[in-house]
Residue frames as a rotation matrix with the C-alpha (Angstrom) as fourth column:
MET 1
0.517 -0.453 -0.726 100.06
0.632 0.774 -0.033 304.16
0.577 -0.442 0.687 41.64
LYS 2
0.674 -0.253 0.694 101.55
-0.517 -0.832 0.200 305.73
0.527 -0.494 -0.692 44.75
LYS 3
0.172 -0.702 -0.691 104.63
0.589 0.635 -0.500 305.03
0.790 -0.321 0.523 46.81
SER 4
0.997 0.075 -0.010 105.25
0.048 -0.524 0.850 306.11
0.058 -0.848 -0.526 50.39
ILE 5
0.208 -0.976 0.065 108.70
0.290 -0.002 -0.957 307.47
0.934 0.218 0.283 51.08
ASN 6
0.640 -0.112 -0.760 110.64
0.757 -0.073 0.649 307.99
-0.129 -0.991 0.038 54.27
PHE 7
0.808 -0.338 -0.483 113.02
-0.202 -0.929 0.311 310.82
-0.554 -0.153 -0.818 55.09
TYR 8
-0.157 -0.962 0.222 116.03
-0.035 0.230 0.973 308.98
-0.987 0.145 -0.070 53.66
ASP 9
-0.095 0.225 0.970 114.27
0.945 0.327 0.016 308.44
-0.313 0.918 -0.244 50.31
PHE 10
0.881 0.471 -0.040 113.25
0.455 -0.867 -0.204 312.12
-0.131 0.162 -0.978 50.36
ARG 11
0.528 -0.761 -0.376 116.79
-0.330 -0.592 0.735 313.29
-0.782 -0.264 -0.564 51.09
ASN 12
-0.307 -0.721 0.622 118.41
0.297 0.548 0.782 310.91
-0.904 0.425 0.046 48.62
GLU 13
0.360 0.502 0.786 116.14
0.913 -0.017 -0.407 312.04
-0.191 0.865 -0.465 45.80
PHE 14
0.982 -0.046 -0.185 117.30
-0.057 -0.997 -0.056 315.63
-0.181 0.065 -0.981 46.34
LEU 15
0.198 -0.979 0.056 120.92
-0.317 -0.009 0.948 314.51
-0.928 -0.205 -0.312 46.55
ASN 16
-0.184 -0.228 0.956 120.52
0.676 0.677 0.291 312.70
-0.714 0.700 0.029 43.23
ILE 17
0.194 0.380 0.904 118.80
0.968 -0.222 -0.115 315.42
0.157 0.898 -0.411 41.22
ARG 18
0.563 0.004 0.827 119.39
0.048 -0.998 -0.027 318.73
0.825 0.055 -0.562 43.04
PRO 19
0.227 -0.499 -0.836 122.31
0.869 0.491 -0.057 318.20
0.439 -0.714 0.545 45.47
ASP 20
-0.771 -0.634 -0.060 123.00
0.603 -0.695 -0.391 321.91
0.206 -0.338 0.918 46.00
ASN 21
-0.202 0.782 0.590 119.45
0.195 -0.558 0.807 323.17
0.960 0.278 -0.040 46.38
PHE 22
0.701 0.482 0.526 118.91
-0.446 -0.280 0.850 322.62
0.557 -0.831 0.019 50.14
SER 23
-0.467 -0.805 0.366 121.10
-0.789 0.194 -0.582 321.87
0.398 -0.561 -0.726 53.12
PHE 24
-0.691 0.168 -0.703 120.57
0.302 0.951 -0.069 318.65
0.657 -0.260 -0.708 55.08
GLU 25
-0.839 0.349 -0.419 118.90
0.349 -0.246 -0.904 320.70
-0.418 -0.905 0.084 57.84
ALA 26
-0.571 0.649 -0.503 116.57
-0.754 -0.657 0.008 322.39
-0.325 0.384 0.864 55.37
LEU 27
-0.494 0.376 -0.784 115.54
-0.410 0.694 0.591 319.01
0.767 0.614 -0.188 53.97
GLN 28
-0.804 0.203 -0.559 114.71
0.557 0.585 -0.590 317.85
0.207 -0.785 -0.584 57.49
VAL 29
-0.726 0.537 -0.430 112.54
-0.116 -0.712 -0.692 320.94
-0.678 -0.453 0.580 58.01
LEU 30
-0.471 0.550 -0.690 110.78
-0.875 -0.194 0.443 320.46
0.110 0.812 0.573 54.67
TRP 31
-0.681 0.192 -0.707 110.20
0.054 0.976 0.213 316.75
0.730 0.106 -0.675 55.32
GLN 32
-0.801 0.364 -0.474 108.62
0.551 0.142 -0.822 317.54
-0.232 -0.920 -0.314 58.69
TYR 33
-0.656 0.572 -0.492 106.49
-0.537 -0.812 -0.228 320.30
-0.529 0.115 0.841 57.17
PHE 34
-0.438 0.492 -0.752 105.05
-0.731 0.292 0.617 317.91
0.523 0.820 0.232 54.56
GLU 35
-0.727 0.157 -0.668 104.53
0.390 0.895 -0.215 315.15
0.565 -0.417 -0.712 57.13
ASP 36
-0.794 0.426 -0.434 102.68
0.277 -0.383 -0.881 317.57
-0.541 -0.820 0.186 59.45
TYR 37
-0.608 0.566 -0.557 100.63
-0.768 -0.598 0.230 318.95
-0.203 0.567 0.798 56.56
GLU 38
-0.527 0.392 -0.754 99.46
-0.291 0.750 0.593 315.45
0.799 0.532 -0.281 55.60
SER 39
-0.750 0.198 -0.631 98.61
0.615 0.559 -0.556 314.60
0.243 -0.805 -0.541 59.21
GLU 40
-0.760 0.407 -0.506 96.72
0.097 -0.699 -0.708 317.82
-0.642 -0.588 0.492 59.85
THR 41
-0.394 0.598 -0.698 94.78
-0.828 -0.561 -0.013 317.97
-0.400 0.572 0.716 56.58
ASN 42
0.052 0.319 0.946 94.41
0.069 0.944 -0.322 314.32
-0.996 0.082 0.027 55.55
ILE 43
0.912 0.117 -0.392 95.57
-0.361 -0.222 -0.906 315.47
-0.193 0.968 -0.161 52.11
GLU 44
0.533 -0.736 0.417 98.29
0.610 0.676 0.414 313.35
-0.587 0.033 0.809 50.57
VAL 45
0.423 -0.507 -0.751 101.26
-0.560 -0.798 0.223 315.31
-0.712 0.326 -0.622 49.25
VAL 46
0.950 -0.203 0.236 102.59
0.311 0.574 -0.758 314.29
0.018 0.793 0.608 45.86
PHE 47
0.344 -0.907 -0.243 106.38
0.286 -0.145 0.947 314.17
-0.894 -0.395 0.209 46.07
ASP 48
0.807 -0.107 0.581 107.75
0.544 -0.252 -0.801 316.48
0.232 0.962 -0.145 43.38
PRO 49
0.194 -0.804 -0.562 111.35
0.819 -0.183 0.544 317.43
-0.540 -0.566 0.623 44.18
ILE 50
-0.646 -0.406 0.646 111.68
0.721 -0.602 0.342 319.82
0.250 0.687 0.682 41.23
GLY 51
0.236 0.830 0.505 108.43
0.408 -0.556 0.724 321.54
0.882 0.035 -0.470 42.24
ILE 52
0.760 -0.023 -0.650 109.69
0.641 -0.146 0.754 321.85
-0.112 -0.989 -0.096 45.83
CYS 53
-0.290 -0.950 -0.112 112.93
0.867 -0.310 0.390 323.39
-0.405 0.016 0.914 44.54
ILE 54
-0.519 0.188 0.834 110.92
0.538 -0.686 0.490 325.90
0.664 0.703 0.255 42.50
ASP 55
0.421 0.880 0.218 108.45
0.321 -0.369 0.872 326.73
0.848 -0.297 -0.439 45.27
PHE 56
0.941 -0.079 -0.328 110.75
0.318 -0.116 0.941 326.88
-0.113 -0.990 -0.084 48.32
THR 57
0.382 -0.844 0.376 113.93
-0.078 -0.435 -0.897 328.84
0.921 0.313 -0.232 49.05
GLU 58
0.628 -0.333 -0.704 116.54
0.778 0.245 0.578 328.42
-0.020 -0.911 0.413 51.77
CYS 59
-0.021 -0.694 0.719 118.43
0.346 -0.680 -0.646 331.51
0.938 0.236 0.255 52.90
THR 60
-0.824 -0.263 -0.502 119.17
0.560 -0.246 -0.791 333.66
0.084 -0.933 0.350 55.93
ILE 61
0.168 0.891 -0.422 116.39
0.897 -0.316 -0.310 335.66
-0.409 -0.327 -0.852 57.52
PHE 62
-0.113 -0.305 -0.946 118.20
0.020 -0.952 0.304 338.86
-0.993 0.015 0.114 56.53
GLU 63
-0.959 -0.284 -0.012 118.38
-0.022 0.034 0.999 337.80
-0.284 0.958 -0.039 52.87
ALA 64
-0.457 0.863 0.217 114.69
0.882 0.409 0.234 336.90
0.114 0.298 -0.948 52.79
LEU 65
0.288 0.564 -0.774 113.66
0.660 -0.702 -0.267 340.22
-0.694 -0.434 -0.575 54.30
GLN 66
-0.439 -0.527 -0.728 115.84
-0.207 -0.729 0.652 342.07
-0.874 0.437 0.211 51.80
ASN 67
-0.934 0.059 0.352 114.46
0.340 0.441 0.831 340.05
-0.106 0.896 -0.432 48.87
TYR 68
-0.149 0.976 0.159 110.90
0.915 0.075 0.396 341.06
0.374 0.205 -0.904 49.75
ASN 69
-0.611 -0.182 0.770 111.69
0.060 -0.981 -0.184 344.51
0.789 -0.066 0.610 51.17
LEU 70
0.549 0.797 -0.251 110.17
0.257 0.125 0.958 343.68
0.796 -0.590 -0.137 54.56
GLU 71
0.173 -0.422 0.890 110.97
-0.705 -0.684 -0.188 344.97
0.688 -0.595 -0.416 58.03
SER 72
-0.259 -0.193 0.946 110.50
-0.915 0.361 -0.177 341.88
-0.308 -0.912 -0.271 60.23
ILE 73
-0.977 -0.107 -0.186 110.24
-0.153 0.956 0.252 338.13
0.151 0.275 -0.950 60.20
GLU 74
-0.530 0.848 0.013 106.73
0.308 0.207 -0.928 338.46
-0.790 -0.488 -0.371 61.64
GLN 75
0.059 0.493 -0.868 105.71
-0.684 -0.614 -0.395 340.51
-0.727 0.617 0.301 58.62
PHE 76
-0.580 -0.371 -0.725 107.16
-0.794 0.454 0.403 337.80
0.179 0.810 -0.559 56.37
GLN 77
-0.967 0.226 0.118 105.32
0.165 0.907 -0.388 335.05
-0.194 -0.355 -0.914 58.28
ASN 78
-0.155 0.953 -0.262 102.06
-0.071 -0.275 -0.959 336.89
-0.985 -0.130 0.110 57.61
GLU 79
0.053 0.098 -0.994 102.81
-0.920 -0.381 -0.087 336.78
-0.387 0.919 0.069 53.87
THR 80
0.233 -0.112 -0.966 103.92
-0.672 0.699 -0.243 333.17
0.703 0.706 0.087 53.34
ILE 81
0.975 -0.009 -0.221 104.99
0.139 0.804 0.578 329.88
0.172 -0.595 0.785 54.90
VAL 82
0.224 -0.927 0.300 108.23
-0.731 -0.364 -0.577 330.39
0.644 -0.090 -0.759 56.83
LEU 83
0.920 0.012 -0.391 110.00
0.175 0.882 0.438 327.38
0.350 -0.471 0.809 58.30
PRO 84
0.548 -0.764 0.341 112.87
-0.836 -0.497 0.231 328.19
-0.007 -0.412 -0.911 60.69
ILE 85
0.428 -0.539 -0.725 115.91
0.068 0.819 -0.569 325.93
0.901 0.194 0.387 60.53
PRO 86
0.986 0.064 -0.153 116.80
0.153 0.002 0.988 325.16
0.063 -0.998 -0.008 64.16
ASN 87
0.504 -0.819 -0.273 120.06
0.470 -0.005 0.883 326.46
-0.725 -0.573 0.383 65.60
THR 88
-0.494 -0.627 0.603 120.76
0.865 -0.286 0.412 328.71
-0.086 0.725 0.684 62.60
ASN 89
-0.429 0.373 -0.823 119.78
-0.096 -0.925 -0.369 332.13
-0.898 -0.079 0.433 61.30
LYS 90
-0.954 0.045 -0.298 118.32
-0.293 0.092 0.952 330.45
0.070 0.995 -0.075 58.20
ILE 91
-0.117 0.963 0.245 114.80
-0.432 0.172 -0.885 329.71
-0.894 -0.209 0.396 57.05
VAL 92
-0.901 0.118 0.419 113.05
0.425 0.437 0.793 327.86
-0.090 0.892 -0.444 54.29
TYR 93
-0.394 0.799 -0.455 110.10
-0.200 -0.558 -0.806 329.75
-0.897 -0.227 0.380 52.84
LEU 94
0.037 0.549 0.835 107.44
0.861 0.407 -0.306 329.38
-0.508 0.730 -0.457 50.19
ASP 95
-0.910 -0.413 -0.026 108.19
0.324 -0.752 0.574 331.85
-0.257 0.514 0.818 47.39
TYR 96
0.187 0.982 0.026 105.42
0.791 -0.135 -0.597 334.22
-0.583 0.132 -0.802 46.42
């Protein structure tokens, strides 16, 4: 049995179980990423908020580069999925 969810359901689920894991802007970026992924691949994403919290991290670009000992954001983008958060110096990325 499957249930389609909209952005507000997506956001509210995070607010209920992991309210401090992602900012509102990061949740918007993640929602759009999953929507685009489904559209481009025709593969349905199973909504697993705990899994998303384990797999993705929100932080500044500087922090991410330090965490992985990398020189540039381009280098990081070659290694993993990097989702910029508009109008900030933050990103959401897939941990590896």
